[in-house]
SESEDREN-116637 format. One line per 8 residues: number of its first residue (from 1); their letters; for each residue x, y, z of N, C-alpha, C. Coordinates in steps of 0.2 Angstrom, whole numbers. Example, Ala and Ser with C-alpha at 12.3 -4.5 7.8 and 13.67 -1.06 7.14 Angstrom:
2
1	as	66,-28,39,62,-22,39,66,-16,39 ~ 64,-11,35,68,-5,36,64,0,39
This chain:
332
1	mngagdds	10,-5,94,6,-10,93,8,-16,95 ~ 5,-18,101,8,-25,103,6,-31,99 ~ 10,-35,99,8,-43,96,10,-43,89 ~ 12,-37,86,12,-37,79,17,-42,75 ~ 21,-45,78,25,-49,75,20,-57,76 ~ 14,-58,79,10,-63,79,6,-64,73 ~ 8,-69,70,5,-71,62,-3,-72,64 ~ -5,-72,70,-12,-75,70,-16,-69,71
9	lvlfpshs	-13,-63,71,-16,-56,72,-16,-53,66 ~ -22,-49,64,-23,-44,60,-23,-37,62 ~ -19,-33,62,-20,-26,66,-21,-22,63 ~ -25,-21,56,-27,-15,53,-31,-12,58 ~ -31,-5,58,-37,-3,61,-43,0,57 ~ -48,1,59,-54,2,56,-52,9,51 ~ -58,10,47,-58,16,42,-57,22,47 ~ -61,22,52,-62,29,55,-54,30,60
17	ssisedsq	-51,26,60,-45,28,64,-40,29,59 ~ -41,27,53,-36,28,48,-37,37,43 ~ -42,40,46,-43,46,43,-40,51,47 ~ -39,57,44,-35,62,50,-41,66,51 ~ -39,71,56,-44,75,59,-45,81,52 ~ -41,82,49,-41,86,42,-47,85,37 ~ -48,77,37,-52,74,31,-57,69,34 ~ -59,70,40,-65,66,43,-72,69,38
25	qssspipi	-76,63,37,-81,65,33,-87,68,39 ~ -91,73,37,-96,75,41,-103,73,37 ~ -108,70,42,-115,69,38,-118,76,36 ~ -120,76,29,-123,82,27,-130,82,30 ~ -132,89,32,-139,90,34,-144,89,30 ~ -144,89,24,-149,88,19,-147,83,13 ~ -152,80,11,-150,75,6,-149,78,-1 ~ -143,81,-3,-142,85,-8,-144,82,-14
33	alasrgfl	-142,76,-16,-144,73,-22,-151,72,-24 ~ -155,72,-19,-163,71,-18,-165,78,-23 ~ -162,83,-20,-165,89,-23,-164,89,-31 ~ -160,86,-33,-157,87,-40,-159,81,-44 ~ -163,76,-41,-164,70,-44,-167,71,-51 ~ -173,76,-51,-175,78,-58,-171,80,-63 ~ -165,84,-62,-160,86,-65,-156,81,-68 ~ -154,75,-63,-151,71,-66,-154,65,-70
41	rsrgfelv	-159,64,-68,-164,60,-73,-165,63,-80 ~ -166,69,-80,-166,72,-87,-159,73,-91 ~ -153,70,-88,-147,70,-91,-145,61,-92 ~ -151,58,-90,-149,50,-91,-148,46,-84 ~ -146,49,-78,-144,46,-73,-150,45,-68 ~ -150,37,-65,-154,36,-61,-151,34,-54 ~ -153,37,-50,-147,36,-43,-151,30,-40 ~ -147,26,-37,-147,18,-34,-147,20,-27
49	qllqdslq	-142,21,-24,-139,21,-18,-135,27,-16 ~ -136,28,-10,-131,33,-7,-126,29,-4 ~ -120,31,-5,-114,25,-4,-111,30,3 ~ -110,36,3,-108,39,9,-109,47,8 ~ -109,51,14,-110,58,15,-101,59,14 ~ -100,65,11,-93,67,10,-93,74,14 ~ -87,78,14,-86,83,16,-89,89,14 ~ -90,90,8,-94,95,4,-100,93,1
57	gqvwlaky	-104,86,1,-108,84,-2,-110,76,0 ~ -111,73,-6,-112,66,-4,-111,62,-11 ~ -109,55,-11,-106,50,-15,-112,45,-18 ~ -115,44,-23,-121,41,-25,-118,35,-30 ~ -121,29,-29,-120,24,-36,-127,25,-39 ~ -126,25,-46,-130,27,-50,-131,22,-57 ~ -135,23,-61,-134,20,-68,-135,25,-73 ~ -131,24,-78,-131,28,-84,-130,23,-90
65	sgkkvvvk	-135,25,-95,-134,21,-101,-134,13,-99 ~ -137,11,-94,-136,4,-94,-130,0,-89 ~ -126,5,-87,-120,3,-82,-120,8,-76 ~ -117,4,-71,-116,7,-65,-111,13,-65 ~ -112,19,-62,-107,24,-61,-108,27,-54 ~ -103,30,-53,-102,34,-46,-103,42,-48 ~ -108,44,-43,-109,51,-45,-107,56,-38 ~ -102,59,-39,-99,64,-33,-104,70,-34
73	virksfcs	-108,71,-28,-111,78,-28,-109,83,-23 ~ -106,89,-25,-103,94,-21,-108,100,-22 ~ -109,102,-16,-113,108,-15,-109,115,-17 ~ -112,119,-22,-108,124,-24,-105,129,-19 ~ -110,131,-14,-108,135,-8,-104,132,-5 ~ -103,127,-3,-96,125,1,-90,124,-2 ~ -91,122,-9,-85,122,-13,-83,130,-15 ~ -86,134,-15,-84,141,-16,-81,143,-10
81	erkafdgr	-83,142,-4,-80,144,2,-75,140,5 ~ -74,135,2,-69,129,4,-70,127,11 ~ -78,125,12,-79,124,20,-82,117,20 ~ -83,113,24,-87,107,25,-92,108,28 ~ -99,104,28,-106,105,31,-104,108,38 ~ -99,106,42,-100,110,49,-95,114,49 ~ -94,119,44,-90,124,44,-83,125,45 ~ -80,118,45,-73,118,45,-70,120,38
89	qvaenalr	-64,123,39,-61,126,31,-57,119,30 ~ -58,117,23,-56,111,21,-51,112,13 ~ -47,108,13,-42,109,7,-45,107,-1 ~ -52,103,0,-54,100,-5,-56,106,-12 ~ -54,103,-16,-57,109,-22,-59,105,-28 ~ -66,105,-28,-70,101,-35,-68,103,-41 ~ -68,110,-41,-66,113,-48,-59,111,-50 ~ -55,111,-45,-49,109,-48,-48,101,-48
97	eievmetl	-53,97,-44,-54,90,-47,-56,88,-54 ~ -60,93,-56,-63,92,-63,-57,93,-68 ~ -54,98,-66,-47,100,-71,-43,95,-72 ~ -41,92,-65,-35,86,-66,-38,80,-69 ~ -45,79,-67,-48,73,-72,-48,74,-79 ~ -50,79,-81,-51,82,-89,-45,80,-91 ~ -39,82,-88,-32,81,-91,-31,74,-92 ~ -33,70,-86,-32,63,-86,-37,60,-91
105	eslphpnv	-43,62,-93,-48,60,-97,-44,59,-104 ~ -39,63,-106,-37,63,-113,-31,59,-113 ~ -29,56,-108,-23,52,-105,-24,46,-102 ~ -30,42,-103,-32,36,-98,-26,31,-97 ~ -28,28,-91,-22,24,-89,-26,18,-84 ~ -24,12,-85,-29,7,-81,-30,6,-75 ~ -24,10,-71,-24,10,-65,-26,18,-60 ~ -29,20,-65,-31,28,-62,-39,28,-64
113	irmvqsle	-43,29,-59,-50,30,-61,-52,36,-67 ~ -58,33,-70,-60,37,-76,-65,42,-75 ~ -65,47,-76,-72,53,-76,-75,50,-82 ~ -81,49,-81,-86,50,-87,-88,56,-90 ~ -90,60,-84,-92,67,-87,-92,71,-81 ~ -93,80,-82,-94,83,-76,-100,86,-78 ~ -104,88,-73,-110,93,-76,-113,97,-69 ~ -117,101,-70,-119,106,-64,-127,108,-65
121	dtdnifiv	-129,109,-59,-137,113,-59,-135,119,-55 ~ -140,122,-53,-140,128,-50,-136,128,-42 ~ -137,123,-39,-134,122,-33,-128,117,-32 ~ -127,112,-37,-123,108,-35,-119,106,-42 ~ -113,103,-41,-108,100,-46,-108,92,-45 ~ -109,90,-51,-109,82,-52,-102,80,-55 ~ -97,75,-52,-92,72,-56,-94,65,-56 ~ -95,62,-63,-97,56,-63,-91,51,-64
129	lehasrgd	-91,45,-61,-85,42,-62,-86,34,-62 ~ -81,31,-66,-82,23,-68,-82,21,-61 ~ -86,15,-60,-89,11,-55,-83,5,-53 ~ -79,5,-47,-77,0,-45,-79,-5,-40 ~ -81,-10,-42,-87,-12,-38,-84,-17,-31 ~ -78,-19,-31,-76,-22,-26,-74,-18,-21 ~ -75,-12,-21,-72,-8,-15,-66,-5,-14 ~ -63,-2,-9,-56,-1,-8,-51,-4,-5
137	lltfllnr	-45,-3,-6,-40,-9,-4,-40,-9,3 ~ -42,-4,7,-41,-4,15,-46,-10,17 ~ -52,-10,13,-57,-15,15,-55,-22,13 ~ -51,-23,7,-49,-30,5,-44,-32,10 ~ -40,-28,13,-35,-31,17,-37,-32,24 ~ -42,-30,26,-44,-32,33,-45,-39,34 ~ -41,-41,39,-42,-51,41,-39,-53,35 ~ -34,-50,31,-31,-55,26,-22,-53,28
145	rlseedar	-20,-58,26,-12,-58,27,-9,-60,20 ~ -5,-55,18,-3,-55,11,4,-57,12 ~ 6,-63,6,12,-63,5,16,-58,3 ~ 23,-58,3,27,-53,0,26,-53,-6 ~ 25,-58,-10,24,-58,-17,18,-54,-19 ~ 13,-56,-15,6,-53,-17,6,-46,-15 ~ 11,-44,-9,10,-36,-8,14,-33,-15 ~ 19,-37,-17,23,-33,-23,18,-32,-29
153	viflqils	14,-38,-31,9,-37,-37,5,-31,-35 ~ 2,-29,-29,-2,-25,-29,1,-18,-29 ~ 7,-18,-27,10,-12,-26,12,-9,-34 ~ 15,-14,-36,17,-12,-45,10,-9,-48 ~ 3,-11,-47,-2,-7,-50,-2,-1,-48 ~ -1,0,-42,-3,7,-38,5,12,-41 ~ 10,9,-40,16,14,-43,15,14,-50 ~ 12,10,-55,10,12,-62,6,18,-62
161	gvthlhdc	-1,17,-57,-4,23,-58,-1,29,-56 ~ 3,30,-51,6,35,-49,11,38,-54 ~ 14,33,-57,20,35,-62,16,39,-68 ~ 10,37,-69,6,40,-74,5,47,-71 ~ 2,47,-65,0,54,-64,6,60,-64 ~ 12,58,-62,18,61,-61,19,62,-68 ~ 19,58,-73,22,59,-79,16,65,-83 ~ 10,65,-81,5,71,-82,6,76,-78
169	qichldls	11,76,-73,13,83,-70,8,83,-65 ~ 4,78,-62,-1,80,-57,1,75,-51 ~ 2,79,-45,3,76,-39,-4,76,-35 ~ -5,69,-32,-11,67,-30,-12,70,-23 ~ -7,70,-19,-7,73,-12,-14,68,-7 ~ -17,63,-9,-20,60,-5,-20,52,-6 ~ -14,50,-8,-15,43,-8,-14,39,-3 ~ -19,35,-2,-21,30,3,-23,23,1
177	lenclitq	-24,19,6,-27,12,5,-34,13,2 ~ -37,19,6,-45,20,4,-45,22,-3 ~ -40,26,-4,-40,29,-11,-38,25,-18 ~ -37,18,-16,-38,15,-20,-42,8,-21 ~ -46,9,-27,-52,5,-28,-50,-2,-32 ~ -53,-7,-31,-54,-13,-34,-59,-13,-39 ~ -58,-15,-46,-64,-16,-51,-65,-24,-50 ~ -71,-26,-53,-73,-33,-53,-68,-37,-57
185	egilkicd	-63,-35,-61,-59,-39,-64,-52,-39,-60 ~ -52,-35,-54,-46,-35,-49,-41,-31,-51 ~ -43,-25,-55,-39,-20,-57,-38,-14,-51 ~ -34,-13,-50,-34,-7,-44,-34,0,-48 ~ -36,4,-46,-37,11,-48,-38,16,-42 ~ -32,21,-44,-32,27,-40,-38,32,-41 ~ -41,33,-36,-47,38,-36,-45,45,-31 ~ -50,49,-31,-51,55,-26,-47,59,-28
193	fglarlnp	-48,64,-31,-42,69,-34,-44,75,-32 ~ -47,77,-26,-50,83,-23,-44,87,-20 ~ -37,84,-19,-33,86,-15,-27,88,-21 ~ -29,85,-27,-22,84,-32,-22,91,-36 ~ -15,92,-38,-12,98,-40,-9,97,-48 ~ -12,101,-52,-7,99,-58,-1,105,-56 ~ 5,102,-59,9,105,-56,15,106,-61 ~ 15,108,-67,19,108,-72,26,111,-71
201	fyesfvsk	26,115,-67,33,119,-65,36,116,-58 ~ 34,110,-56,38,107,-49,38,111,-44 ~ 33,116,-43,33,121,-38,33,116,-31 ~ 35,119,-26,34,117,-19,29,121,-17 ~ 24,117,-11,20,120,-8,22,121,-1 ~ 17,126,3,17,126,9,12,123,13 ~ 13,119,18,9,115,23,6,120,29 ~ -1,121,30,-2,125,35,-9,122,38
209	psyrpgkl	-11,124,44,-16,121,46,-22,121,42 ~ -24,125,39,-30,127,33,-28,123,27 ~ -22,120,26,-21,116,19,-14,111,22 ~ -17,106,25,-12,100,26,-16,94,23 ~ -15,93,17,-16,88,12,-16,81,14 ~ -21,77,13,-20,69,15,-23,66,21 ~ -22,61,23,-25,58,28,-18,57,33 ~ -20,58,40,-14,58,45,-9,53,45
217	hymspeiv	-11,47,44,-7,41,43,-2,41,37 ~ -5,44,32,-1,44,26,3,51,25 ~ 2,55,28,5,62,27,14,61,28 ~ 17,64,23,25,66,24,26,69,30 ~ 32,68,33,33,72,39,34,80,38 ~ 35,81,32,37,89,31,29,91,30 ~ 23,88,28,17,90,29,14,90,36 ~ 15,87,39,13,85,45,17,91,51
225	elqefngf	22,93,48,26,97,53,25,104,51 ~ 20,106,45,18,112,42,24,116,39 ~ 27,112,36,34,115,31,33,115,24 ~ 37,118,21,36,117,12,37,110,11 ~ 34,109,6,34,102,3,33,100,-4 ~ 37,96,-7,37,94,-14,30,90,-15 ~ 25,92,-19,20,87,-19,23,81,-22 ~ 27,78,-26,28,73,-30,31,69,-24
233	ssdlyslg	36,71,-21,40,67,-16,35,65,-9 ~ 30,69,-8,25,67,-4,21,61,-6 ~ 20,62,-11,16,56,-15,20,49,-13 ~ 27,50,-14,30,44,-14,32,42,-5 ~ 32,47,-2,31,45,7,25,41,8 ~ 19,43,3,12,40,6,13,33,2 ~ 15,31,-3,18,25,-6,22,21,-1 ~ 25,24,2,29,20,7,25,17,13
241	vilfcllf	20,20,15,15,20,20,12,14,18 ~ 9,14,11,5,9,8,8,4,8 ~ 14,3,5,19,-3,5,20,-6,12 ~ 21,-2,16,22,-5,24,15,-8,24 ~ 10,-5,23,2,-9,27,3,-15,22 ~ 3,-16,15,3,-22,12,8,-27,15 ~ 13,-24,17,18,-30,19,18,-33,26 ~ 12,-29,30,14,-30,38,5,-30,40
249	qffpydap	1,-26,35,-6,-26,38,-7,-21,44 ~ -3,-17,46,-4,-12,49,1,-6,48 ~ -1,1,50,3,6,50,9,6,52 ~ 14,10,51,21,9,53,21,13,61 ~ 16,18,62,16,22,68,8,23,70 ~ 7,23,76,0,26,78,-1,32,77 ~ 5,38,76,2,44,75,9,48,74 ~ 9,51,67,16,55,66,16,61,71
257	rhtdpafl	20,59,77,21,63,82,28,61,85 ~ 32,66,87,39,64,89,38,61,96 ~ 31,61,98,32,56,105,30,49,103 ~ 29,48,97,28,40,95,36,38,93 ~ 38,32,96,44,30,95,45,28,88 ~ 41,25,84,41,22,79,40,28,72 ~ 38,33,74,37,39,70,45,42,70 ~ 47,43,77,54,46,77,59,42,73
265	avvqgdic	58,35,74,63,31,70,63,32,63 ~ 57,33,61,56,35,53,60,41,51 ~ 58,46,55,61,53,55,69,52,55 ~ 72,48,58,77,46,60,81,43,54 ~ 77,39,50,79,35,45,80,28,46 ~ 77,27,52,81,19,53,73,14,52 ~ 71,12,47,66,6,47,66,1,50 ~ 74,-1,52,74,-8,56,71,-6,63
273	dvlrihnc	73,-1,66,70,1,72,62,1,72 ~ 60,3,67,53,3,66,50,-4,67 ~ 52,-9,63,51,-15,63,54,-18,69 ~ 58,-16,73,60,-20,80,54,-17,84 ~ 52,-10,84,47,-9,89,40,-13,89 ~ 39,-15,82,33,-20,81,34,-27,81 ~ 40,-29,83,42,-36,84,42,-39,78 ~ 43,-36,72,42,-39,65,49,-39,61
281	lgrvsqsa	55,-38,63,62,-38,61,62,-45,58 ~ 65,-45,51,67,-51,48,61,-54,44 ~ 54,-51,45,48,-53,42,47,-53,35 ~ 51,-49,32,51,-47,24,59,-47,22 ~ 59,-47,16,66,-48,14,70,-41,14 ~ 76,-42,14,80,-36,15,79,-31,9 ~ 78,-34,3,77,-30,-2,69,-25,0 ~ 65,-28,2,58,-24,4,61,-19,9
289	esllrgll	64,-21,13,66,-17,20,69,-10,16 ~ 74,-12,11,77,-6,7,73,-2,5 ~ 67,-3,2,63,0,-2,59,5,3 ~ 57,1,8,54,5,13,58,10,17 ~ 64,9,17,69,15,20,70,20,15 ~ 70,19,9,70,24,4,64,28,3 ~ 59,26,6,54,30,5,50,33,10 ~ 50,29,17,48,32,23,54,35,27
297	cledvrmt	55,42,24,61,45,27,60,53,25 ~ 64,57,27,64,64,26,65,66,18 ~ 62,71,15,61,72,10,69,72,6 ~ 73,76,9,81,76,7,83,71,6 ~ 82,65,8,85,59,7,79,54,4 ~ 74,55,4,69,50,-1,70,49,-7 ~ 69,43,-9,70,41,-16,67,45,-21 ~ 69,45,-28,65,48,-33,60,43,-37
305	leevqdhp	56,44,-40,52,40,-43,56,36,-47 ~ 61,38,-51,64,34,-55,69,28,-51 ~ 71,31,-45,74,26,-40,70,20,-38 ~ 65,21,-37,58,18,-34,57,12,-40 ~ 56,15,-45,55,11,-52,61,6,-54 ~ 67,8,-52,73,3,-52,75,-1,-46 ~ 71,0,-42,73,-5,-35,72,-12,-37 ~ 77,-15,-34,77,-24,-36,70,-26,-34
313	wlrgdptt	68,-25,-28,63,-28,-25,57,-29,-30 ~ 56,-22,-34,51,-23,-39,50,-28,-45 ~ 58,-29,-47,60,-33,-52,60,-41,-50 ~ 59,-42,-44,59,-48,-42,67,-51,-42 ~ 72,-47,-41,78,-50,-41,79,-56,-37 ~ 82,-62,-41,82,-69,-38,88,-68,-32 ~ 92,-63,-32,97,-63,-26,92,-59,-20 ~ 87,-57,-21,84,-53,-15,77,-56,-13
321	gqysdedm	75,-62,-17,69,-66,-15,66,-67,-22 ~ 64,-73,-22,59,-76,-28,53,-73,-27 ~ 51,-72,-34,43,-70,-34,40,-73,-40 ~ 33,-75,-40,30,-79,-45,27,-74,-50 ~ 28,-77,-56,25,-71,-61,17,-72,-62 ~ 14,-76,-58,7,-75,-58,6,-70,-54 ~ -1,-66,-57,-5,-60,-54,-8,-63,-49 ~ -8,-60,-43,-13,-61,-37,-21,-60,-40
329	dlsd	-25,-64,-38,-31,-64,-38,-35,-58,-33 ~ -38,-53,-36,-40,-48,-30,-47,-49,-29 ~ -49,-54,-34,-57,-54,-34,-59,-59,-28 ~ -55,-62,-24,-57,-67,-19,-62,-65,-14
């Protein structure tokens, strides 16, 4: 990315360029939710606005008991066959998503989106979620240049949500700016558990072309290269990509391929070379660079969650950079 060191430029790519080939959304051939309007109305839901088409259905803004909610509509036939509308195999699993969210329902956390309820009719599964009115974090960051301390405030909220998920033995496997929503009050909420796994025995998974979870820019090297991977550690790599984006407003590399010099530097554990390639060496504190180095690396040397939590950058250590105690206002 040329000119990344120029503070007059904000180099975040658009939504479309940040989504992997494995998770691009397809337009649904029929208005799924419209066919189920009567069923939803009988359950107290009024569909207000189509927000987007998804791989296996649609996402609607709705009203329920006088409040705005989000209704994810998933076509059962596509869910059972693990296919998208265009026939591609997908890793998303609505039934597993409900299982994960039911687990979280009994253990709520302010930085994790809450499921209101789930229901189904003959053709569709409906997942009803709380509404975060200010949209996703990627949209929030477009054309914004954050200070390091503002990045820290945001990252701490995301880390708090991820810590809760891992404490509940859940690996998300699709952490991204797009999957961090902002409420009216400025609270960040991790969302979209279609790829998440309950993993009480901390098993490793095997990445393969038909199961390569996440968005391409956020995937850990072991997932990209179709290797065995630890879901919890892969979440931490995705956190590292998010942190890099918060600090610099662009992704650490154009594509996770060994032909990309910045990705090759990540694989080799040289975050300074990544920053040098983007002409932004020295733009953040050495402590922030240290945290990035511990996250954006191969799995066998990657930080654990406990090491991340204990990192001095998150504490605002006066020897590594002064940070304000005031919360950043995300509602601007």
